[in-house]
N, C-alpha and C positions, 0 to 999 in steps of 0.2 A: 407068438411073434407075428406081426402082420406081414403079409406078402405084398411088397410094394414094387410095382413095375416102374422102372425109370423112364421118363420121357426125355425129350431133347433138352439138355441143360445149358444150351447156348443162351446167353443173356438176350432178352427180348428187346426189341427196338422201341423202347418207351418214347424216346425223343421223336422218332418218326411218327408215332401215333399222335403226339402232341401237335406236330407241325400239320399233319393231315386234318386234325380236328380244327385247328385254327383256320386253315384254308377253307374247309367246308363251312365253318361258321360264317366266314365272310361272304359266302355265296348264297346263304339262305335268306329267302324272303317268303312271307306267307301269302297264300292265295286261296281262293275258294275252289274246291274240287269240282270236277265236271258234273257230279251228281247234285251239287248244291247241298249235300247232306253233312259235309264235314269240311274242316279247314286243314290243309296239310302244307307241305313246303314245295316251293317251285323247284323244278329240275328239268331234265330233258328226257323225253321218250323217243326211242329210235325203233320204229316198227320194222319187222322183217317177216318173211314167209319161211317156214321150216317144213320139213317133211317128217311125218310120223307114221310108223307102221305098227300094227297090233297083231300079235300072234302069227307072225310070218306072212300076213296078208300084204297086198300091194300098198305102197306108200300113199298117204293122203296129204293134202296141204293144210297146214294149221297156222293161223295168225299168231304172231308173237310180238312182244314188246320188250325192248332192252331198257331197263331203268337206270338212267344216268351213265352207265358204262356199257361198252360192248360185251355181249355174252352174259350180262346179268339178266337172265331170261325169265319171262313170264308168258305162259302160253294160254290160248283161248280155251275156256272150258266148253263152249258150244262146239267148236270145231273138233276138239278131242272127244267129246261125248258121241258125236256122229260116228267116229271111227271105232269107238268101244261098243257100239250098239249090238254087234253080232258076237261079242266075246263072252267069256265066262264072268266078266266083271262089268256089265253094262251100268251106266248111270243116267238118270234122268235129271233135269235141271229146272229150277224155278228162279229166274233172275229178273230183278227189277232195278230201279234206280237206287234202292236203298239196301238191298241184300241179295245174296245168292245162296240157294239151297241145293246141295248135291244129294240126290236120292239114289242110294246105292241099291242095285238089283233090278232097277227098271230101265228099259231101253228108252233112248231119246230120239226124237225125230222132229223136224220143223221144216218150214218152207223158205228158210233164209239161205243166203249165198254162203257157200263154204269153199270158195276157190281162192281164198287168201286176200291180202291187201291188194288193192289196185295199184298200178304203177305210180299214179299221182299221190298215193297215200304213203309210199315208201320214202318218206323224208323225215329228217329230224324235226321234232316239234316240241314246244313247251308242254310240260305235263307235271304230274305229281309223283312223288315217291309212293311205293306201295303202302297202303294204310291198313291199320287194324280194323277193317270194316266188317260189316255184319256178314259172316260166312257161316252157313249152317250145313250140317251133314245129317241127313235124315231128320231134319227139324231141330237138331241140337246145336247150340252155339259152339263154334270153334274159334280159336285165336290164331289164324294164319294171315299173313300180309298179302293183300291182293289189290288189283285195280278193278274198278267198275267203270266201263267205258261204253258210251253209246256208239255202236257200230251199225251203220246202215239203218238207223231207226229202231234198233233193238239193243238193249243193254247186254253186254257180255262181261264175264268175269275172267280176269287174267291172273294166273296163279303160277308159282314156281313149280317146275316139273318135279323137283324133289319133294315138295310138300304134297303134291298130288299123289306121288308114289307112296308116301306114308299114309295118306288118307285111305287110299284104295288097297294098300298092302300088296303092291305088285312090283315086279322087277322092271326097271327101265335102264336103258343105256343109250349113250350117244356115240355113234361110230365116227370114223375118221372123216366121213363126208359131212358130218354135222347133222345127220338124220337121227331122230329119236326112235328107238325100238322098245315096244312095250310087250312084256311077256306076262300074261295074266295067270299062267300056271305056276309062277314062282313068286314067293313073297319078298317083301322089302328087307334088305339086310344092310348092315353097316359094320365097318371095321375101323376103329380109331387109328391104328397104326398107318393104314393107307391114307387116312385124312391128314395125319401129321406129315407124311411124306410129301404132301402137296402144300405144306405150310399153312393149312387151314387154321390151326390154333394160334398162329402168329397174331390173330386178331383178339386174343385173350391173354390175360395175365396167367391164369392157371385153370386147368380142367381136371377133375377127378371123378371117377365113378367106382363105386364099391358096395359091398354087402355089409351093412351095419350090423346085421345079425351075427355074422361070423368074423367081422373085422377085416376081411380080405378086400384089397383094392384090385380091381380088374384092369384099370388103366389110369395113369397119371401123367400129366404134362406140366412141367415146371412146378411140381406139387410141393417142393420143399422150400420155396422162396416166399418170404412174407410179403403180402400185398395189402393195400387198404381194403377194408371189408364193408365199409358204409353201414347201411341199416341191418345187414345180417348180424351185426353186433347184438341186436335185440334178442337173438337166440340165447346168448349168455345171460342177458337180463332176465329172460324167461326162466332159464335154468336156476338162477339164484332165487328168483321169486318162488318157484316150486319147492326148492329146498327149504326156504324160510317157512312155507306153509307146512311142509312135511315135518319140520322140526318144532312146530308149534309157536314160532315167533309171531306169525300172523295167520289169519284165515282168509279164504277167498272172499268171505262176506265182509271182512273188515273194510272200513272206508278210509281212503287217503284224503287228507286235507290239501287242496291244491295250493301250492306256494306261489309267491309273486314271480319267482324265477320261471316256474312252469307256465304261469299265465302269460308272461311276457313272450316266452317261446311260442306259445299257442298263437299269439297275435302277430308273430313275425312271418316272414316268407317261408320259413321252414315248418310252420304250424299246419296241422291236419284237423285237429279236433278243438272246437272252441271251448276253452276253459277259463274260468275267472278265479282269481285268488279267493280262498275261503270256501269254495265249493267242496262238497264231500262226495267222492266217487268210489264205488266198491272196487276192490282189488281185481275181482273177476272181470269187470268191465274195462279196467285199464289194460289188462292182459289182451283182451280182444282188440282194443285200439292200437296197442303196440304191434301186434302180430299181423293183423289184416291190412289196414291202410298204412301201416308203418308210422304211427303217430309218435313223433319225437317227444312231445310233451307228456304222453301217457307213459313212455318208458322212463322219463325223468321222474315222474310222480311215483312210479313203483320204486325207483331207487331211493328216493327220499323217504318213502313210507317204511322201507325195510331197514335202511341203515342210518336214517336221520339226516343224511346229506349225500349229495352225489359223490363228493370226494371220498367219503367213507365207503360208499358202495363200489366205487372204482377199485379201492384196495381189495375188496372182496372178489371182484372180477379177476384181478391179476393173481390173487392168492389161489382162486379156483383153477385158473389156467395152469399155474405151477403144479397144483395137486394132480391135475389130469395129465401132466407131462406135455403140455402144449408149449413147446420150447420157443416157438416163433411168435406167440401171441403177446400183444401188448395193448392195453386199453387205457384210454384217456377220459372217456365218458360212457354213459349208459345207452346212448342211442346211435352212435356212429357218425354224427355230424362232424365236419372239420372244426377244429378249434385253433385259436392262436395262443402262443406262449406269452407270458407276461414279461418278456425281455424287452430291452430298449428297441432292438430290431426284432420284431415278433416273427416267429416261424409258424407255419400252418401245419398242424399235425393231425393224423387220423389213426384210428384203431387199425391194427394190422394183424394178419395171421396168414400162414401158408394154407394152400389147398389141402394138404395132408392133415394139418392140425384142425382145419374146419371139418373135415370128414370125421376125425376122431371125436371132436366135440359133439357133432350132430349124432354120431353113433351112441355116445353116452346119454344124450338127451332122450333119444328114441328108446333105449333100453331101460332107462331109469324112470322116465315120465312119458310113456307112450300115449297118454291122453292128449299130448300136444297135437297129435294128428286129428283129434276131434275138433280142434279149433282151426288149425291151418287148412283143413279140407273144406271149410265153409267158404262159399263164394260171396255170401253176404251175411251180415249179422247186425245186431242193434245194441247200442248202449242205452238200455232202458232208462236209467236215471237221467240221462241227458237228452233222451228222445232223439238220438243221433244214429243215422243209418251208416253202416260201414260196408266197404267193398274190398275184397281181397285183391291185392296187386299181382298175384301169381296167375298169369295167363295159361300156364300149362295145365291147370285144373280142368280146362275146357277141352284139351286135346287128347289126354290119356285118362281113361276112367280110373286107373289104379293110383293116380297121383293124389297125395293127401297132405302135401306141404312142400317146403317149409317157409322160405322167406326170400323176399327181394331186397335189393339195396342199390342205390345210385348216388354217386357224387361225381364231380368233375374229375377228381384224381382217381377214384376207384373204378370208374366206368360203370357199366350196367352189370349187376351181379344177381345171381339166382341160385339158391340152394333148394334142390328138389328132393323130396322123399316120396316113395311109392312102395306099396306092399305087393309083393309078387308071390303067388302061390306055386310052390314047387313040390316035388314028390316027397320031400322030407318036411314039409310044412311051410308056413309063410315066412318070407324074408323081407326085411326092410332094406330097400335099395336107396342109396344116397348119391346124388349128382351135384358136384360143386362146379360152378362156372363163375369165375371172377374176372372182371376187367373187359367185358365185351364193349364194342364201340357204341352199341345202342340196344334198346329193349328187344328189337327184332332179332338181332344176332344172339342175344342171351337165350331167348325163347327157342330159337332153332337149334342151337348146339345142345341145349339141355334136353330137348326132345330126342335128338339123335342119340345122345349118350344114355338117356333113359331107356330107349328102345334096345340099344345094344346091351345094357345091363340086364334088362328083362330076359333077353335071349340067352345070356350067359347063365343066369340063375336057372332057367328052364332047361338048360343043356342043349340049346339050339345054336349056340355060338361059343367060340373058344375065348378063354382069357388071353389077352395079348401077351406074348412072350417074345420080346424083341428089344433091341437097343439101337440107339442112333449115336454114332461116334461123335465125339467133340472135335475131331480133327477138321473135317470139312462140313459137317452137319448134314451130309447128303447120303452117306453110306448106310444102308439098312442091313445089319448083320443077319437078322433072322425075323421072319414074319410067318406066323402060323397060316397054314393053307386052308383051315376049316371054314373060315368066313372071309372071303375076298370081297371088298366093298364094291358095290355096283357102280358102273361107269357114270350113271346119271348123278350119283352123289359126288363123285370126283368132279364131274363137269360143273355142277351147281356150286360146289364149294371152291373149286379152283378159280372160278370167275366171280367170287364174292365182291 
């Protein structure tokens, strides 16, 4: 029997999210970023000076930028690096107009001004949202959202203090005066119960983290409610494809003949891989296309090759869900795209599943066909028959070395979704950790919460953090009856998440 921890079961404010999304969409216009290297969305930057102390030393001044909202803070890497120079976690920097490289273990020094923004600079100004720009750590690409800004004739990189704490693996907190304190003698820690007490997960439909090897869930938030799952649907398509191969129905080398339906989908706005009717593409390459760039036409072609039609394949999908006991799962197609019913007044439907059932399905896949990790751990691949290069949409592959999958997904209704798998080596052997994050407001949010939960899950498996044992009452939604004391979340995380 799985040990499931219950999260807050209060119904989430889906309507509020829709209103917020509509207002935000109305405000968005594109513009060229200050670096000239990318295009992002127009918004507001509000600079401020904050004080930062390292290892009990006197406080120094650090430039900061609030992105769109007060306290949505991004701090200067150059200013912070100067303060870290004499600590046990020094960092050197190489920043230009196109990228920023954090070099851990080397001290930083320059002749630039580190006294903060001037008085005339402390004004609200047009600017860009933080972007998924080129950030390197010791020369290796990472996927964190940052600003690159020309400050006094030299480019500086502004980063969330929470993200910097994760990169450096240090403890940070923000005190009542608003000052940030960095303790390099302590590592970064996270506690989902504390995050939930600050309503952080209200920005998501469901969040689950657990051990696929043992079946134990460490933390669950609204994990029993079914939500749209978008292209994470393709994990079920992969499962049925592998079972068809295992049962001898097809082989990985067999070729699928591309149908007119798949070709039309390829040519639509939902297409990823150019396919023409009549082409023959190996099953193995269609699997790559479906899992890495999330090709809808590749998933459809797999369904048609295996079952003869997508309709017949969908019957298999729902039968498999029933066989696995996924009580909340319902599938309408093989790829997760929204579809309309054929009624006079058509309804828009999407595949759905709860976070708990998604965890169970992924656990089954990882235990039955662990070779999936060999595919979903690839950052790039190639469909040789089509001479088509593929890129994995999972940004967390760049941030945590142990990550090896599994799948992203996004639609208007589902929000941004990410299913993460990573292998954690513990005293009793390797464990497959699974993080389910469905319904984030954007790809930045899904990446951040997935990394936080992955780091928490890794600590649990290694015995460095406690499984959450608590409940939130349904009466007022605020009373926390029990919270384990082993891992109290750091204040910097509270601060960053509270001011999302």
